[in-house]
C-alpha positions, 0 to 999 in steps of 0.5 A: 500500500503506497500510503502505508507500506510503500511502492515496493509492495505489490497489491497482491501481497497487500491483499494477502496481508489484509486477508491475514488481518481480516481472518485473524480479526474474526478470532479476536472479535469472538474472544472479546464478544464474550466480555464486551457488548457487540455495539460497543466492540464494533464502535471501538474497532472503528474508532481506533482504526480512524485514530490510527489513520488520522495520526498517520495522515497528520504525521505525513502532512496529508490534506484532510480536505475531501470533496466527496463527503456525501459519497463518503457518508453513503459508503460509511453507512453501508460498509461500516455502520450497517455492515458492522451491525449485522456482522456482529449480530451474526458473529454471536450465533455462528462459529468462527470458521463459519463466519469467515466462510461467508466471504466465499460468497463475496465474488458472487455478490460483487459480480451481480452488483457489477453486472447491474451497476457497472454493466460488466461481463465476465470471462469464462475463467471468471465464471469458473472461479465464481462457481468454485467459490459458491460451491466451496461455501455450499460444501462448508454448510453441507448444502443445507441452504434452507436450514442454516442459522439466522446468524448466517443471514445476518452475516450475509446481509452485512456482506451484501452491504459491504460489497455494494459499497465497494462497487459504488466506489468503483462506479463513482471513480472515488480516488484518494483512498486514504482520505476516503477511508478516514471519512468513511470510518468517521461517519461509520463510527458516529452512527455506531456510537449513537446506536450503542448509546441508544441501546445502552451498550456503552458499558465502560466497566466491561473494558476494565476487565479485558486482559492486557493480552486481548487489548494488545491483540485488539489494537494490532489486529482490529485497530491498525489491521482494520485500517490497513484492510480498508485502505488496501481494499480501496486501493485494490478496487482502483487498480484491479476492480471490485470483482477481483478484489473480492476474491481475496476475501475468500482467503480469510477463511483459511486464516480463520480456520487455522486460528480457530483450531488453535485459539477457539478449540474448534474441530477439524472438518474435512469438508472445510479443508476441501473447501479451502483447496477449492477457494485457493484454485479459484483465487489462482485462476483470477490472479493468473487471469489478471496477469494475462490482461483479460479482466472484466470488461465494463461500460460505465456510461 
């Protein structure tokens, strides 16, 4: 990421690191949800990410002015406030690995929004990769699509809103990703904080009971890490498009699964393991396809 890590790091390496942060964040959130109300936890996560970006921009003397504040407000409501609200609702009801595996559907949702809003058409390899990611998700839930928990639908709705926001960023040609991320986080935090106060979830006593190690994990993975994720994905959308960026979200379950076995004592599942292999193949197809210069064609007129 040019604004944070420098030009020497390719966008693909940045996306891999972002996937590590995102996948690890599921574990950290699952641990902290046992101690903190979900709206308070969501508000804290966004607040610290906002602070880290603001400090970085101040240190590097970036201009805080942004001419597209209304669009940043729209993106912040979708990608931060509503996405976090439904995601944290769902996270309370499903296992860590199942939470992350929902991201396997992100390319499908992004593709649908791209067709509707950007008039895009996919290539054969992109359709194959799309089919593989959906199949991997269905495999992870053993094809019981009509009997999955309510938490899955909350997660699904949160992901729909996040993917829609990403496509709108591409449709509106929003640049200057660091400043956009700053205002997106600011607006999202304000809505989350108001909701938290309204629901009576601002319980500062609970914060005093959090172990120091969990605080350190939270600040690194959920604070700095989430700020890195947001800027990386926005820059990636600008460089390779929302559709191909969405495929790297499918890497998150791999990170989460390994850490779930270690930190959450969840059981090994062969179907999940096979799903990971399928996801890796889909991501390889997309990356290889991009390198050959035959990505999605679109018409924004």
